[in-house]
Backbone bond lengths (Angstrom), bond angles and torsions (degrees), N, CA, C in turn:
res aa  C-N    CA-C-N  psi(-1)  N-CA   C-N-CA  omega(-1)  CA-C   N-CA-C  phi
1 M - - - 1.451 - - 1.521 109.23 -
2 I 1.313 116.54 134.55 1.461 122.06 -178.96 1.519 108.29 -88.31
3 P 1.327 117.48 129.14 1.465 118.81 178.35 1.532 110.62 -67.11
4 I 1.296 115.25 148.75 1.469 121.38 -177.80 1.515 111.29 -60.51
5 F 1.304 118.13 -36.55 1.448 121.43 -173.38 1.519 113.90 -78.65
6 S 1.327 118.57 0.18 1.457 119.66 -179.70 1.529 112.53 -83.21
7 F 1.332 118.69 -12.93 1.458 120.75 179.67 1.523 109.64 -81.26
8 P 1.335 117.02 141.75 1.465 119.16 178.81 1.528 110.89 -69.15
9 I 1.304 115.07 148.26 1.462 120.57 177.44 1.519 107.68 -77.99
10 L 1.318 116.57 127.52 1.455 121.14 -179.81 1.513 109.66 -89.59
11 Q 1.310 116.06 135.30 1.450 120.87 175.81 1.503 108.58 -106.70
12 R 1.320 116.04 148.43 1.454 121.47 178.96 1.526 107.43 -68.09
13 S 1.309 117.17 121.53 1.459 120.39 179.37 1.519 108.88 -101.61
14 T 1.313 115.60 119.18 1.441 122.62 -179.47 1.522 107.81 -127.64
15 P 1.337 118.91 134.32 1.463 119.42 178.90 1.512 110.95 -58.01
16 G 1.299 116.64 132.07 1.459 121.05 177.38 1.510 113.90 98.62
17 L 1.310 118.44 -22.53 1.461 120.05 179.99 1.516 109.40 -92.18
18 L 1.289 115.44 133.54 1.457 120.28 178.36 1.514 109.67 -90.80
19 K 1.323 116.70 138.53 1.457 120.33 175.59 1.523 107.12 -89.27
20 Q 1.283 116.26 106.02 1.446 119.51 -179.96 1.521 109.16 -143.07
21 R 1.285 115.47 155.84 1.460 122.22 -179.49 1.520 109.15 -108.45
22 G 1.302 115.59 162.21 1.453 120.47 174.68 1.516 111.45 87.14
23 Q 1.320 116.29 -132.33 1.448 122.93 -175.55 1.532 110.77 -64.51
24 V 1.309 115.80 131.90 1.458 121.72 179.54 1.523 108.09 -87.61
25 S 1.319 117.21 128.04 1.466 119.78 -180.00 1.522 110.00 -84.92
26 R 1.307 114.71 154.40 1.458 120.13 -179.51 1.529 110.69 -66.63
27 T 1.329 116.96 -30.63 1.461 120.52 177.25 1.522 110.90 -63.17
28 N 1.333 117.15 -40.89 1.466 120.56 177.78 1.525 111.48 -63.58
29 I 1.317 116.53 -39.26 1.470 120.19 179.19 1.532 109.65 -66.57
30 K 1.332 117.04 -43.00 1.465 120.03 179.01 1.524 111.13 -63.24
31 T 1.327 116.89 -40.80 1.462 120.51 177.79 1.524 110.39 -63.00
32 A 1.323 117.19 -42.56 1.464 120.74 179.27 1.521 111.40 -64.67
33 I 1.326 117.42 -37.80 1.467 120.66 178.00 1.527 109.84 -62.92
34 L 1.318 116.97 -44.88 1.463 120.45 -178.38 1.521 112.42 -69.74
35 Q 1.334 117.46 -27.73 1.459 120.30 -176.95 1.519 113.58 -97.75
36 T 1.318 118.37 4.78 1.459 120.72 175.14 1.524 108.68 -68.74
37 P 1.323 118.88 134.71 1.471 120.52 -179.35 1.522 112.31 -61.47
38 G 1.322 115.69 140.47 1.454 121.38 177.70 1.513 112.87 92.79
39 P 1.326 116.63 175.94 1.456 121.39 -178.22 1.528 113.73 -83.61
40 V 1.325 118.02 0.17 1.455 122.96 -174.48 1.523 109.95 -128.38
41 S 1.326 115.97 142.24 1.456 120.37 176.01 1.531 109.07 -134.67
42 T 1.327 115.58 138.82 1.460 120.99 176.40 1.523 109.36 -126.74
43 Q 1.310 115.70 167.14 1.464 120.61 178.73 1.524 110.51 -60.76
44 N 1.307 116.81 -43.28 1.455 120.85 -178.51 1.530 111.31 -63.79
45 A 1.323 116.80 -36.51 1.466 120.46 -179.30 1.526 111.40 -65.07
46 I 1.333 117.85 -42.45 1.468 118.24 -179.22 1.524 110.80 -75.51
47 R 1.319 117.32 -31.83 1.469 119.43 179.80 1.524 111.49 -66.40
48 C 1.314 117.02 -37.28 1.459 119.98 -177.28 1.523 112.96 -86.86
49 N 1.326 117.91 -18.71 1.454 120.72 -177.01 1.529 112.78 -87.58
50 W 1.310 117.90 -30.86 1.461 121.49 -179.31 1.514 109.48 -123.13
51 R 1.307 116.18 122.06 1.455 123.21 -172.80 1.534 112.70 -58.39
52 F 1.326 117.59 -45.04 1.456 119.11 -174.68 1.529 113.23 -76.82
53 L 1.344 117.64 -1.82 1.459 120.75 176.95 1.524 112.22 -103.49
54 R 1.317 117.36 12.29 1.469 120.27 -177.53 1.522 113.06 -64.20
55 C 1.317 117.61 -23.79 1.466 120.26 -178.00 1.532 111.98 -91.56
56 T 1.321 118.31 11.19 1.460 121.91 -179.41 1.524 110.34 -68.55
57 T 1.321 116.25 129.82 1.460 120.97 179.61 1.524 110.13 -92.40
58 K 1.318 115.28 168.47 1.461 120.72 178.96 1.531 110.30 -63.26
59 Q 1.326 116.77 -39.00 1.454 120.68 -179.77 1.532 111.35 -65.07
60 Q 1.345 116.92 -40.64 1.461 120.20 177.97 1.520 110.71 -64.99
61 F 1.331 117.24 -42.52 1.464 120.96 178.95 1.519 110.35 -61.58
62 L 1.336 117.29 -48.23 1.461 120.41 -177.58 1.524 111.88 -66.86
63 A 1.338 117.99 -33.88 1.463 120.70 177.15 1.530 110.90 -66.47
64 A 1.324 116.29 -45.07 1.474 119.98 178.75 1.523 110.56 -66.21
65 A 1.331 117.09 -41.65 1.464 120.73 178.81 1.530 110.62 -65.11
66 G 1.324 116.94 -36.05 1.468 120.72 176.47 1.522 111.85 -63.86
67 E 1.331 116.70 -39.10 1.459 119.75 176.84 1.522 110.94 -65.97
68 L 1.336 116.92 -39.56 1.466 119.96 176.65 1.528 110.65 -64.35
69 Q 1.330 116.85 -37.81 1.458 120.84 178.27 1.529 109.82 -64.65
70 N 1.331 117.15 -43.28 1.465 120.62 178.94 1.524 111.83 -64.55
71 S 1.329 117.00 -29.26 1.464 121.24 178.33 1.523 112.17 -82.21
72 G 1.330 118.56 -12.22 1.453 122.10 176.58 1.514 115.35 96.49
73 F 1.335 118.30 15.05 1.461 120.99 -179.08 1.519 113.36 -81.05
74 G 1.302 118.20 -15.07 1.459 121.17 -177.76 1.516 109.85 168.54
75 S 1.328 115.90 -156.94 1.463 120.04 -179.45 1.520 110.52 -142.05
76 V 1.318 114.32 150.11 1.459 121.71 177.01 1.521 107.59 -95.76
77 V 1.321 115.93 129.48 1.458 121.50 179.90 1.517 107.60 -122.60
78 T 1.334 116.40 131.56 1.460 120.92 174.21 1.521 107.70 -101.26
79 L 1.314 115.66 122.55 1.464 121.36 -176.13 1.521 110.82 -89.39
80 K 1.331 115.93 174.27 1.462 121.17 178.91 1.523 111.68 -60.32
81 S 1.315 115.68 -29.17 1.464 120.04 -178.90 1.524 111.91 -81.23
82 K 1.341 117.55 11.44 1.464 124.09 178.89 1.527 112.52 65.82
83 R 1.314 116.82 21.33 1.458 121.22 178.12 1.519 109.46 -95.17
84 G 1.314 114.82 138.26 1.453 120.61 174.73 1.517 109.65 -91.56
85 V 1.317 115.89 126.71 1.461 122.13 -177.82 1.526 107.05 -124.79
86 F 1.334 116.11 137.35 1.455 120.13 175.68 1.520 108.69 -102.30
87 L 1.334 116.71 120.72 1.466 122.56 177.06 1.520 108.31 -96.38
88 K 1.319 115.74 118.36 1.458 120.30 -178.74 1.525 110.46 -82.23
89 R 1.322 115.32 146.16 1.459 120.36 175.29 1.524 109.55 -78.58
90 P 1.327 117.71 156.24 1.467 120.64 178.63 1.532 111.34 -59.72
91 P 1.329 116.70 151.52 1.473 120.52 -177.34 1.530 113.62 -58.07
92 E 1.338 117.65 -32.20 1.459 119.94 179.65 1.520 111.49 -63.35
93 D 1.331 117.46 -34.17 1.464 121.85 -178.50 1.526 112.81 -81.28
94 V 1.320 117.04 -18.70 1.468 120.65 -172.24 1.528 112.60 -105.96
95 R 1.305 117.48 -8.53 1.466 120.42 -174.57 1.530 112.23 -55.46
96 Y 1.326 117.91 -42.99 1.464 120.20 -179.78 1.530 111.98 -70.14
97 L 1.323 116.96 -31.54 1.467 119.72 177.59 1.521 111.36 -68.72
98 L 1.329 116.47 -39.54 1.461 120.48 179.50 1.524 111.19 -66.75
99 A 1.325 117.14 -29.13 1.466 119.76 176.31 1.525 110.58 -67.09
100 N 1.332 117.43 -30.99 1.471 121.48 178.32 1.518 112.71 -82.46
101 H 1.332 117.76 -17.60 1.469 123.18 -179.36 1.527 109.57 -125.84
102 P 1.329 118.69 68.33 1.476 119.69 -175.10 1.526 113.49 -69.12
103 N 1.339 118.07 -17.35 1.461 119.37 -179.69 1.528 112.83 -79.42
104 L 1.331 118.60 -12.30 1.464 120.87 -179.04 1.523 112.34 -83.88
105 C 1.317 116.81 -53.62 1.458 119.84 -174.35 1.523 109.12 -165.74
106 L 1.307 116.82 145.45 1.463 121.26 174.54 1.530 108.99 -78.30
107 P 1.332 118.15 142.71 1.476 119.86 -179.03 1.526 113.44 -57.92
108 E 1.331 117.37 -36.54 1.469 120.14 -179.52 1.527 111.15 -67.32
109 V 1.332 115.79 -39.98 1.466 120.45 179.20 1.525 109.77 -66.01
110 Y 1.338 116.55 -43.68 1.465 120.62 179.72 1.528 110.33 -59.88
111 E 1.335 116.80 -46.74 1.462 120.14 -178.23 1.524 111.73 -63.81
112 T 1.335 116.40 -42.15 1.463 120.24 179.14 1.524 110.97 -62.97
113 R 1.324 116.66 -47.00 1.471 120.74 -178.23 1.526 111.68 -68.37
114 Y 1.319 117.23 -35.52 1.466 120.52 179.81 1.529 111.00 -63.31
115 R 1.325 116.95 -37.79 1.463 121.61 -177.07 1.531 113.34 -76.09
116 L 1.324 117.86 -15.19 1.467 121.09 179.11 1.528 110.32 -72.83
117 P 1.338 117.58 156.38 1.470 118.89 174.31 1.526 109.87 -68.26
118 P 1.324 117.67 151.87 1.466 120.04 -179.72 1.520 111.67 -64.98
119 M 1.321 114.83 158.79 1.462 120.59 -179.24 1.525 110.53 -64.70
120 K 1.311 115.65 152.10 1.468 121.20 177.89 1.526 111.28 -66.35
121 L 1.330 116.69 -17.51 1.460 120.07 178.94 1.523 112.93 -69.33
122 I 1.326 117.09 -18.03 1.460 120.26 176.03 1.518 106.48 -81.75
123 S 1.314 115.52 112.69 1.468 121.09 -168.92 1.524 112.08 -65.59
124 L 1.322 114.41 160.23 1.467 120.35 178.14 1.524 111.38 -62.53
125 N 1.332 116.91 -34.85 1.465 120.10 178.64 1.524 110.86 -61.58
126 I 1.330 116.79 -43.27 1.464 120.44 178.33 1.523 109.58 -65.12
127 R 1.317 117.21 -43.10 1.466 120.88 179.99 1.521 111.42 -60.75
128 Y 1.346 116.27 -48.64 1.468 120.00 -179.01 1.522 111.21 -63.84
129 E 1.317 116.74 -39.66 1.458 119.89 -178.95 1.529 111.16 -65.37
130 L 1.321 117.53 -41.08 1.471 120.68 178.47 1.521 111.72 -66.36
131 V 1.331 116.76 -38.51 1.468 120.33 178.07 1.520 110.14 -68.76
132 N 1.337 118.08 -42.83 1.466 121.56 -179.67 1.521 112.13 -66.22
133 M 1.321 117.28 -30.91 1.463 120.81 177.54 1.528 111.32 -77.42
134 G 1.315 117.66 -11.24 1.458 121.80 179.28 1.515 113.63 80.69
135 L 1.316 117.24 17.15 1.462 121.07 -178.70 1.524 112.76 -84.91
136 V 1.333 116.40 -26.67 1.462 121.72 -177.68 1.520 107.56 -138.91
137 R 1.327 116.03 142.27 1.468 119.77 175.71 1.526 109.46 -75.47
138 Q 1.321 115.88 152.00 1.462 120.78 -177.38 1.523 111.22 -64.73
139 E 1.334 118.08 -33.30 1.466 120.92 179.61 1.529 111.04 -63.52
140 Q 1.325 117.38 -31.54 1.466 120.64 -179.53 1.520 111.90 -72.64
141 M 1.310 118.07 -23.61 1.460 121.19 -174.16 1.523 112.58 -95.39
142 M 1.312 119.22 -0.20 1.461 121.26 -179.31 1.495 111.36 -104.77
């Protein structure tokens, strides 16, 4: 009988994300934000989706999201619940930006992930608040 612990641990392999241990780079956080499914990304969503980003703090997430906002990839919105949410721009608006930043995300990957429904980790309260504020259409959040 083979012991359970003899199998190698599999890591999620995503184009653009580097598999590294220890200190999390801001580039990895930005790539994870852009590759999160749906038009919305939160700190909790990237922490639970990529194993090596579990130690990401709120300050690191907001700093990386702020850099993406300054580059024109989307906008950071602070909700009533004091949560920072990154709203991604549609793929048509970002295609030229991704060509200038090939180390962040491939345009095809961004478009595919943007069209997917958001992760279940994004709470209903956040979804309803974004729809009520008029920032996201209800069809995008389901």
